[in-house]
N, CA, C, O and the ligand as a Tripos MOL2 file, in Angstrom:
@<TRIPOS>MOLECULE
protein
  229   227    58     0     0
PROTEIN
NO_CHARGES

@<TRIPOS>ATOM
      1 N          58.2260   17.6990  -21.3580 N.3       1 LEU1
      2 CA         57.9260   18.9970  -20.7810 C.3       1 LEU1
      3 C          59.1830   19.7830  -20.4270 C.2       1 LEU1
      4 O          59.1860   21.0140  -20.4440 O.2       1 LEU1
      5 N          60.2470   19.0560  -20.1080 N.am      2 GLY2
      6 CA         61.4450   19.7540  -19.6670 C.3       2 GLY2
      7 C          61.3540   20.1230  -18.1980 C.2       2 GLY2
      8 O          60.7850   19.3770  -17.4010 O.2       2 GLY2
      9 N          61.9020   21.2500  -17.8440 N.am      3 LYS3
     10 CA         61.9970   21.6060  -16.4350 C.3       3 LYS3
     11 C          60.9630   22.6530  -16.0410 C.2       3 LYS3
     12 O          60.6960   23.6090  -16.7690 O.2       3 LYS3
     13 N          60.3990   22.4340  -14.8730 N.am      4 LEU4
     14 CA         59.4950   23.4180  -14.2700 C.3       4 LEU4
     15 C          60.0420   23.7700  -12.8960 C.2       4 LEU4
     16 O          60.6640   22.9390  -12.2330 O.2       4 LEU4
     17 N          59.8110   24.9850  -12.4790 N.am      5 ASP5
     18 CA         60.3390   25.4310  -11.1880 C.3       5 ASP5
     19 C          59.4040   25.0680  -10.0450 C.2       5 ASP5
     20 O          58.1890   25.2390  -10.1390 O.2       5 ASP5
     21 N          59.9890   24.5670   -8.9710 N.am      6 CYS6
     22 CA         59.2340   24.3780   -7.7450 C.3       6 CYS6
     23 C          58.8070   25.7410   -7.2100 C.2       6 CYS6
     24 O          59.6450   26.6280   -7.0470 O.2       6 CYS6
     25 N          57.5100   25.9220   -6.9330 N.am      7 PRO7
     26 CA         57.0480   27.2270   -6.4400 C.3       7 PRO7
     27 C          57.4420   27.4840   -4.9890 C.2       7 PRO7
     28 O          57.3440   28.6120   -4.5080 O.2       7 PRO7
     29 N          57.8770   26.4630   -4.3080 N.am      8 ILE8
     30 CA         58.2280   26.6010   -2.8910 C.3       8 ILE8
     31 C          59.6920   26.9930   -2.7140 C.2       8 ILE8
     32 O          59.9990   27.9660   -2.0250 O.2       8 ILE8
     33 N          60.6040   26.2260   -3.3450 N.am      9 CYS9
     34 CA         62.0260   26.4750   -3.1290 C.3       9 CYS9
     35 C          62.7470   26.9450   -4.3880 C.2       9 CYS9
     36 O          63.9060   27.3530   -4.3190 O.2       9 CYS9
     37 N          62.0690   26.8920   -5.5440 N.am     10 GLY10
     38 CA         62.6710   27.4070   -6.7640 C.3      10 GLY10
     39 C          63.5490   26.4150   -7.5110 C.2      10 GLY10
     40 O          64.1430   26.7680   -8.5300 O.2      10 GLY10
     41 N          63.6430   25.1810   -7.0280 N.am     11 ALA11
     42 CA         64.4500   24.1790   -7.7150 C.3      11 ALA11
     43 C          63.8210   23.8300   -9.0640 C.2      11 ALA11
     44 O          62.5970   23.8060   -9.1930 O.2      11 ALA11
     45 N          64.6530   23.5610  -10.0620 N.am     12 ALA12
     46 CA         64.1650   23.1540  -11.3730 C.3      12 ALA12
     47 C          63.9960   21.6400  -11.3830 C.2      12 ALA12
     48 O          64.9620   20.9000  -11.1970 O.2      12 ALA12
     49 N          62.7680   21.1850  -11.5990 N.am     13 LEU13
     50 CA         62.4690   19.7490  -11.5890 C.3      13 LEU13
     51 C          62.2720   19.2520  -13.0100 C.2      13 LEU13
     52 O          61.6150   19.9010  -13.8240 O.2      13 LEU13
     53 N          62.8520   18.0870  -13.2980 N.am     14 GLU14
     54 CA         62.6940   17.4720  -14.6130 C.3      14 GLU14
     55 C          61.3280   16.7830  -14.6720 C.2      14 GLU14
     56 O          61.0410   15.8920  -13.8730 O.2      14 GLU14
     57 N          60.5030   17.1970  -15.6110 N.am     15 ILE15
     58 CA         59.1620   16.6300  -15.7470 C.3      15 ILE15
     59 C          59.0960   15.8210  -17.0410 C.2      15 ILE15
     60 O          59.4490   16.3370  -18.1020 O.2      15 ILE15
     61 N          58.6490   14.5620  -16.9780 N.am     16 PRO16
     62 CA         58.5770   13.7280  -18.1840 C.3      16 PRO16
     63 C          57.6570   14.3300  -19.2480 C.2      16 PRO16
     64 O          56.7010   15.0430  -18.9430 O.2      16 PRO16
     65 N          57.9800   14.0160  -20.5110 N.am     17 GLU17
     66 CA         57.1920   14.5270  -21.6260 C.3      17 GLU17
     67 C          55.7300   14.1000  -21.5480 C.2      17 GLU17
     68 O          54.8360   14.8280  -21.9780 O.2      17 GLU17
     69 N          55.4980   12.9150  -20.9960 N.am     18 ASP18
     70 CA         54.1310   12.3790  -20.9860 C.3      18 ASP18
     71 C          53.3750   12.6950  -19.6970 C.2      18 ASP18
     72 O          52.3160   12.1220  -19.4400 O.2      18 ASP18
     73 N          53.9150   13.6010  -18.8910 N.am     19 ALA19
     74 CA         53.2280   13.9750  -17.6650 C.3      19 ALA19
     75 C          51.8780   14.6320  -17.9840 C.2      19 ALA19
     76 O          51.7490   15.3840  -18.9510 O.2      19 ALA19
     77 N          50.8990   14.3360  -17.1670 N.am     20 LEU20
     78 CA         49.5460   14.8360  -17.3920 C.3      20 LEU20
     79 C          49.1860   15.9010  -16.3660 C.2      20 LEU20
     80 O          49.7270   15.9340  -15.2610 O.2      20 LEU20
     81 N          48.2650   16.7680  -16.7570 N.am     21 ILE21
     82 CA         47.7180   17.7320  -15.8100 C.3      21 ILE21
     83 C          47.1140   16.9710  -14.6360 C.2      21 ILE21
     84 O          46.3590   16.0180  -14.8300 O.2      21 ILE21
     85 N          47.4430   17.3850  -13.4390 N.am     22 GLY22
     86 CA         46.9110   16.7330  -12.2520 C.3      22 GLY22
     87 C          47.8510   15.7010  -11.6540 C.2      22 GLY22
     88 O          47.6150   15.2190  -10.5460 O.2      22 GLY22
     89 N          48.9240   15.3500  -12.3780 N.am     23 GLU23
     90 CA         49.8880   14.4110  -11.8080 C.3      23 GLU23
     91 C          50.6450   15.0570  -10.6560 C.2      23 GLU23
     92 O          50.8930   16.2630  -10.6470 O.2      23 GLU23
     93 N          51.0010   14.2300   -9.6950 N.am     24 ILE24
     94 CA         51.6870   14.7170   -8.4960 C.3      24 ILE24
     95 C          53.1530   14.3070   -8.5350 C.2      24 ILE24
     96 O          53.4780   13.1480   -8.7910 O.2      24 ILE24
     97 N          54.0210   15.2560   -8.2810 N.am     25 PHE25
     98 CA         55.4430   14.9880   -8.1480 C.3      25 PHE25
     99 C          55.9070   15.4960   -6.7920 C.2      25 PHE25
    100 O          55.3030   16.4000   -6.2150 O.2      25 PHE25
    101 N          56.9880   14.9030   -6.2880 N.am     26 SER26
    102 CA         57.6060   15.4470   -5.0860 C.3      26 SER26
    103 C          58.8650   16.1980   -5.4720 C.2      26 SER26
    104 O          59.6720   15.7130   -6.2650 O.2      26 SER26
    105 N          59.0270   17.3690   -4.9130 N.am     27 CYS27
    106 CA         60.2340   18.1360   -5.1470 C.3      27 CYS27
    107 C          61.4190   17.4420   -4.4830 C.2      27 CYS27
    108 O          61.3650   17.0920   -3.3040 O.2      27 CYS27
    109 N          62.4890   17.2480   -5.2540 N.am     28 ASP28
    110 CA         63.6750   16.6000   -4.7050 C.3      28 ASP28
    111 C          64.3430   17.4450   -3.6260 C.2      28 ASP28
    112 O          64.9830   16.9120   -2.7200 O.2      28 ASP28
    113 N          64.1940   18.7400   -3.7240 N.am     29 GLU29
    114 CA         64.9080   19.6470   -2.8250 C.3      29 GLU29
    115 C          64.1880   19.8510   -1.4950 C.2      29 GLU29
    116 O          64.8020   19.7700   -0.4310 O.2      29 GLU29
    117 N          62.8820   20.1160   -1.5610 N.am     30 CYS30
    118 CA         62.1680   20.4660   -0.3240 C.3      30 CYS30
    119 C          61.1160   19.4280    0.0610 C.2      30 CYS30
    120 O          60.5350   19.5120    1.1430 O.2      30 CYS30
    121 N          60.8610   18.4370   -0.8220 N.am     31 GLY31
    122 CA         59.9560   17.3580   -0.4750 C.3      31 GLY31
    123 C          58.4860   17.6960   -0.5840 C.2      31 GLY31
    124 O          57.6360   16.8720   -0.2440 O.2      31 GLY31
    125 N          58.1690   18.8940   -1.0520 N.am     32 THR32
    126 CA         56.7690   19.2960   -1.1890 C.3      32 THR32
    127 C          56.0940   18.5110   -2.3110 C.2      32 THR32
    128 O          56.7010   18.2840   -3.3570 O.2      32 THR32
    129 N          54.8490   18.0960   -2.1050 N.am     33 SER33
    130 CA         54.0660   17.4720   -3.1630 C.3      33 SER33
    131 C          53.5720   18.5520   -4.1190 C.2      33 SER33
    132 O          52.9160   19.5110   -3.7100 O.2      33 SER33
    133 N          53.8950   18.3820   -5.3920 N.am     34 LEU34
    134 CA         53.5710   19.3820   -6.4030 C.3      34 LEU34
    135 C          52.6730   18.7780   -7.4700 C.2      34 LEU34
    136 O          52.9070   17.6620   -7.9330 O.2      34 LEU34
    137 N          51.6570   19.5160   -7.8540 N.am     35 GLU35
    138 CA         50.7110   19.0600   -8.8570 C.3      35 GLU35
    139 C          50.9370   19.8590  -10.1370 C.2      35 GLU35
    140 O          51.1550   21.0700  -10.0970 O.2      35 GLU35
    141 N          50.8830   19.1620  -11.2760 N.am     36 ILE36
    142 CA         50.9880   19.8540  -12.5630 C.3      36 ILE36
    143 C          49.6590   20.5140  -12.8880 C.2      36 ILE36
    144 O          48.6110   19.8680  -12.8730 O.2      36 ILE36
    145 N          49.7120   21.7910  -13.1790 N.am     37 LYS37
    146 CA         48.5130   22.5380  -13.5590 C.3      37 LYS37
    147 C          48.7790   23.2390  -14.8780 C.2      37 LYS37
    148 O          49.9210   23.3580  -15.3210 O.2      37 LYS37
    149 N          47.7100   23.6950  -15.4890 N.am     38 GLU38
    150 CA         47.8570   24.4180  -16.7360 C.3      38 GLU38
    151 C          47.1770   25.7690  -16.6020 C.2      38 GLU38
    152 O          46.0490   25.8670  -16.1180 O.2      38 GLU38
    153 N          47.8760   26.8060  -17.0370 N.am     39 ASP39
    154 CA         47.3340   28.1540  -16.9420 C.3      39 ASP39
    155 C          47.6090   28.8760  -18.2560 C.2      39 ASP39
    156 O          48.7660   29.0940  -18.6160 O.2      39 ASP39
    157 N          46.5710   29.2390  -18.9580 N.am     40 SER40
    158 CA         46.7080   29.9350  -20.2450 C.3      40 SER40
    159 C          47.5990   29.1550  -21.2070 C.2      40 SER40
    160 O          48.4100   29.7350  -21.9290 O.2      40 SER40
    161 N          47.4360   27.8220  -21.2060 N.am     41 GLY41
    162 CA         48.1780   26.9750  -22.1300 C.3      41 GLY41
    163 C          49.5870   26.6330  -21.6990 C.2      41 GLY41
    164 O          50.2900   25.9040  -22.3980 O.2      41 GLY41
    165 N          50.0080   27.1470  -20.5580 N.am     42 LYS42
    166 CA         51.3450   26.8330  -20.0570 C.3      42 LYS42
    167 C          51.2370   25.9430  -18.8350 C.2      42 LYS42
    168 O          50.4090   26.1780  -17.9550 O.2      42 LYS42
    169 N          52.0780   24.9200  -18.7860 N.am     43 LYS43
    170 CA         52.0820   24.0550  -17.6170 C.3      43 LYS43
    171 C          52.9470   24.6670  -16.5280 C.2      43 LYS43
    172 O          53.9640   25.3110  -16.7850 O.2      43 LYS43
    173 N          52.4990   24.4390  -15.3060 N.am     44 LEU44
    174 CA         53.2560   24.9350  -14.1670 C.3      44 LEU44
    175 C          53.0480   23.9930  -12.9940 C.2      44 LEU44
    176 O          52.1730   23.1280  -13.0170 O.2      44 LEU44
    177 N          53.8590   24.1740  -11.9800 N.am     45 LEU45
    178 CA         53.7310   23.3730  -10.7700 C.3      45 LEU45
    179 C          53.1110   24.2080   -9.6700 C.2      45 LEU45
    180 O          53.4340   25.3840   -9.4980 O.2      45 LEU45
    181 N          52.2110   23.5750   -8.9250 N.am     46 ALA46
    182 CA         51.6080   24.2360   -7.7710 C.3      46 ALA46
    183 C          51.6090   23.2430   -6.6180 C.2      46 ALA46
    184 O          51.5680   22.0320   -6.8300 O.2      46 ALA46
    185 N          51.6560   23.7570   -5.4140 N.am     47 GLU47
    186 CA         51.6410   22.8790   -4.2470 C.3      47 GLU47
    187 C          50.3440   22.0890   -4.2260 C.2      47 GLU47
    188 O          49.2590   22.6630   -4.3220 O.2      47 GLU47
    189 N          50.4550   20.7780   -4.1010 N.am     48 ALA48
    190 CA         49.2790   19.9230   -4.1060 C.3      48 ALA48
    191 C          48.4820   20.1160   -2.8220 C.2      48 ALA48
    192 O          49.0400   20.3760   -1.7560 O.2      48 ALA48
    193 N          47.1800   19.9860   -2.9490 N.am     49 ALA49
    194 CA         46.3090   20.1100   -1.7840 C.3      49 ALA49
    195 C          46.5870   18.9690   -0.8130 C.2      49 ALA49
    196 O          46.7670   17.8210   -1.2200 O.2      49 ALA49
    197 N          46.6200   19.2930    0.4440 N.am     50 HIS50
    198 CA         46.8690   18.2650    1.4490 C.3      50 HIS50
    199 C          45.5750   17.5070    1.7650 C.2      50 HIS50
    200 O          44.4780   18.0430    1.6080 O.2      50 HIS50
    201 N          45.7150   16.2830    2.2020 N.am     51 GLY51
    202 CA         44.5660   15.5280    2.6720 C.3      51 GLY51
    203 C          44.1700   14.3930    1.7400 C.2      51 GLY51
    204 O          44.1450   13.2330    2.1540 O.2      51 GLY51
    205 N          43.8590   14.7130    0.4790 N.am     52 SER52
    206 CA         43.3330   13.6870   -0.4060 C.3      52 SER52
    207 C          44.4250   12.8230   -1.0280 C.2      52 SER52
    208 O          44.1440   11.7200   -1.4960 O.2      52 SER52
    209 N          45.6480   13.2990   -1.0390 N.am     53 GLU53
    210 CA         46.7290   12.5560   -1.6780 C.3      53 GLU53
    211 C          47.7850   12.1600   -0.6650 C.2      53 GLU53
    212 O          48.9800   12.2410   -0.9500 O.2      53 GLU53
    213 N          47.3670   11.7420    0.4920 N.am     54 ASP54
    214 CA         48.2950   11.3700    1.5510 C.3      54 ASP54
    215 C          48.7400    9.9280    1.3760 C.2      54 ASP54
    216 O          47.9470    9.0020    1.5440 O.2      54 ASP54
    217 N          50.0110    9.7400    1.0380 N.am     55 TRP55
    218 CA         50.5440    8.3990    0.8180 C.3      55 TRP55
    219 C          51.1820    7.8410    2.0860 C.2      55 TRP55
    220 O          51.8070    6.7810    2.0460 O.2      55 TRP55
    221 N          51.0390    8.5160    3.1730 N.am     56 GLY56
    222 CA         51.4870    7.9840    4.4490 C.3      56 GLY56
    223 C          52.9830    8.0940    4.6880 C.2      56 GLY56
    224 O          53.5390    7.3310    5.4780 O.2      56 GLY56
    225 N          53.6330    9.0170    4.0280 N.am     57 GLU57
    226 CA         55.0650    9.1610    4.2200 C.3      57 GLU57
    227 C          55.3800   10.3770    5.0750 C.2      57 GLU57
    228 O          56.5490   10.6570    5.3440 O.2      57 GLU57
    229 ZN         61.0080   22.4790   -3.7880 Zn       58 ZN58
@<TRIPOS>BOND
     1     1     2 1
     2     2     3 1
     3     3     4 2
     4     3     5 am
     5     5     6 1
     6     6     7 1
     7     7     8 2
     8     7     9 am
     9     9    10 1
    10    10    11 1
    11    11    12 2
    12    11    13 am
    13    13    14 1
    14    14    15 1
    15    15    16 2
    16    15    17 am
    17    17    18 1
    18    18    19 1
    19    19    20 2
    20    19    21 am
    21    21    22 1
    22    22    23 1
    23    23    24 2
    24    23    25 am
    25    25    26 1
    26    26    27 1
    27    27    28 2
    28    27    29 am
    29    29    30 1
    30    30    31 1
    31    31    32 2
    32    31    33 am
    33    33    34 1
    34    34    35 1
    35    35    36 2
    36    35    37 am
    37    37    38 1
    38    38    39 1
    39    39    40 2
    40    39    41 am
    41    41    42 1
    42    42    43 1
    43    43    44 2
    44    43    45 am
    45    45    46 1
    46    46    47 1
    47    47    48 2
    48    47    49 am
    49    49    50 1
    50    50    51 1
    51    51    52 2
    52    51    53 am
    53    53    54 1
    54    54    55 1
    55    55    56 2
    56    55    57 am
    57    57    58 1
    58    58    59 1
    59    59    60 2
    60    59    61 am
    61    61    62 1
    62    62    63 1
    63    63    64 2
    64    63    65 am
    65    65    66 1
    66    66    67 1
    67    67    68 2
    68    67    69 am
    69    69    70 1
    70    70    71 1
    71    71    72 2
    72    71    73 am
    73    73    74 1
    74    74    75 1
    75    75    76 2
    76    75    77 am
    77    77    78 1
    78    78    79 1
    79    79    80 2
    80    79    81 am
    81    81    82 1
    82    82    83 1
    83    83    84 2
    84    83    85 am
    85    85    86 1
    86    86    87 1
    87    87    88 2
    88    87    89 am
    89    89    90 1
    90    90    91 1
    91    91    92 2
    92    91    93 am
    93    93    94 1
    94    94    95 1
    95    95    96 2
    96    95    97 am
    97    97    98 1
    98    98    99 1
    99    99   100 2
   100    99   101 am
   101   101   102 1
   102   102   103 1
   103   103   104 2
   104   103   105 am
   105   105   106 1
   106   106   107 1
   107   107   108 2
   108   107   109 am
   109   109   110 1
   110   110   111 1
   111   111   112 2
   112   111   113 am
   113   113   114 1
   114   114   115 1
   115   115   116 2
   116   115   117 am
   117   117   118 1
   118   118   119 1
   119   119   120 2
   120   119   121 am
   121   121   122 1
   122   122   123 1
   123   123   124 2
   124   123   125 am
   125   125   126 1
   126   126   127 1
   127   127   128 2
   128   127   129 am
   129   129   130 1
   130   130   131 1
   131   131   132 2
   132   131   133 am
   133   133   134 1
   134   134   135 1
   135   135   136 2
   136   135   137 am
   137   137   138 1
   138   138   139 1
   139   139   140 2
   140   139   141 am
   141   141   142 1
   142   142   143 1
   143   143   144 2
   144   143   145 am
   145   145   146 1
   146   146   147 1
   147   147   148 2
   148   147   149 am
   149   149   150 1
   150   150   151 1
   151   151   152 2
   152   151   153 am
   153   153   154 1
   154   154   155 1
   155   155   156 2
   156   155   157 am
   157   157   158 1
   158   158   159 1
   159   159   160 2
   160   159   161 am
   161   161   162 1
   162   162   163 1
   163   163   164 2
   164   163   165 am
   165   165   166 1
   166   166   167 1
   167   167   168 2
   168   167   169 am
   169   169   170 1
   170   170   171 1
   171   171   172 2
   172   171   173 am
   173   173   174 1
   174   174   175 1
   175   175   176 2
   176   175   177 am
   177   177   178 1
   178   178   179 1
   179   179   180 2
   180   179   181 am
   181   181   182 1
   182   182   183 1
   183   183   184 2
   184   183   185 am
   185   185   186 1
   186   186   187 1
   187   187   188 2
   188   187   189 am
   189   189   190 1
   190   190   191 1
   191   191   192 2
   192   191   193 am
   193   193   194 1
   194   194   195 1
   195   195   196 2
   196   195   197 am
   197   197   198 1
   198   198   199 1
   199   199   200 2
   200   199   201 am
   201   201   202 1
   202   202   203 1
   203   203   204 2
   204   203   205 am
   205   205   206 1
   206   206   207 1
   207   207   208 2
   208   207   209 am
   209   209   210 1
   210   210   211 1
   211   211   212 2
   212   211   213 am
   213   213   214 1
   214   214   215 1
   215   215   216 2
   216   215   217 am
   217   217   218 1
   218   218   219 1
   219   219   220 2
   220   219   221 am
   221   221   222 1
   222   222   223 1
   223   223   224 2
   224   223   225 am
   225   225   226 1
   226   226   227 1
   227   227   228 2
@<TRIPOS>SUBSTRUCTURE
     1 LEU1         2 RESIDUE 1 A LEU
     2 GLY2         6 RESIDUE 1 A GLY
     3 LYS3        10 RESIDUE 1 A LYS
     4 LEU4        14 RESIDUE 1 A LEU
     5 ASP5        18 RESIDUE 1 A ASP
     6 CYS6        22 RESIDUE 1 A CYS
     7 PRO7        26 RESIDUE 1 A PRO
     8 ILE8        30 RESIDUE 1 A ILE
     9 CYS9        34 RESIDUE 1 A CYS
    10 GLY10       38 RESIDUE 1 A GLY
    11 ALA11       42 RESIDUE 1 A ALA
    12 ALA12       46 RESIDUE 1 A ALA
    13 LEU13       50 RESIDUE 1 A LEU
    14 GLU14       54 RESIDUE 1 A GLU
    15 ILE15       58 RESIDUE 1 A ILE
    16 PRO16       62 RESIDUE 1 A PRO
    17 GLU17       66 RESIDUE 1 A GLU
    18 ASP18       70 RESIDUE 1 A ASP
    19 ALA19       74 RESIDUE 1 A ALA
    20 LEU20       78 RESIDUE 1 A LEU
    21 ILE21       82 RESIDUE 1 A ILE
    22 GLY22       86 RESIDUE 1 A GLY
    23 GLU23       90 RESIDUE 1 A GLU
    24 ILE24       94 RESIDUE 1 A ILE
    25 PHE25       98 RESIDUE 1 A PHE
    26 SER26      102 RESIDUE 1 A SER
    27 CYS27      106 RESIDUE 1 A CYS
    28 ASP28      110 RESIDUE 1 A ASP
    29 GLU29      114 RESIDUE 1 A GLU
    30 CYS30      118 RESIDUE 1 A CYS
    31 GLY31      122 RESIDUE 1 A GLY
    32 THR32      126 RESIDUE 1 A THR
    33 SER33      130 RESIDUE 1 A SER
    34 LEU34      134 RESIDUE 1 A LEU
    35 GLU35      138 RESIDUE 1 A GLU
    36 ILE36      142 RESIDUE 1 A ILE
    37 LYS37      146 RESIDUE 1 A LYS
    38 GLU38      150 RESIDUE 1 A GLU
    39 ASP39      154 RESIDUE 1 A ASP
    40 SER40      158 RESIDUE 1 A SER
    41 GLY41      162 RESIDUE 1 A GLY
    42 LYS42      166 RESIDUE 1 A LYS
    43 LYS43      170 RESIDUE 1 A LYS
    44 LEU44      174 RESIDUE 1 A LEU
    45 LEU45      178 RESIDUE 1 A LEU
    46 ALA46      182 RESIDUE 1 A ALA
    47 GLU47      186 RESIDUE 1 A GLU
    48 ALA48      190 RESIDUE 1 A ALA
    49 ALA49      194 RESIDUE 1 A ALA
    50 HIS50      198 RESIDUE 1 A HIS
    51 GLY51      202 RESIDUE 1 A GLY
    52 SER52      206 RESIDUE 1 A SER
    53 GLU53      210 RESIDUE 1 A GLU
    54 ASP54      214 RESIDUE 1 A ASP
    55 TRP55      218 RESIDUE 1 A TRP
    56 GLY56      222 RESIDUE 1 A GLY
    57 GLU57      226 RESIDUE 1 A GLU
    58 ZN58       229 GROUP 0 **** ****
């Protein structure tokens, strides 16, 4: 996939080629949980919904 921008802080995050829609990544810069979404055939990052994906950190 290459790099996608964090919507919160604007950092460019390296996303693996095999990343799937709905996968969660943490931004290295601001620590926000980001979910891969697809919009009009383009992948993008959006802030993940809080609550259901709480890993206790
Ligand atoms: Zn960020």
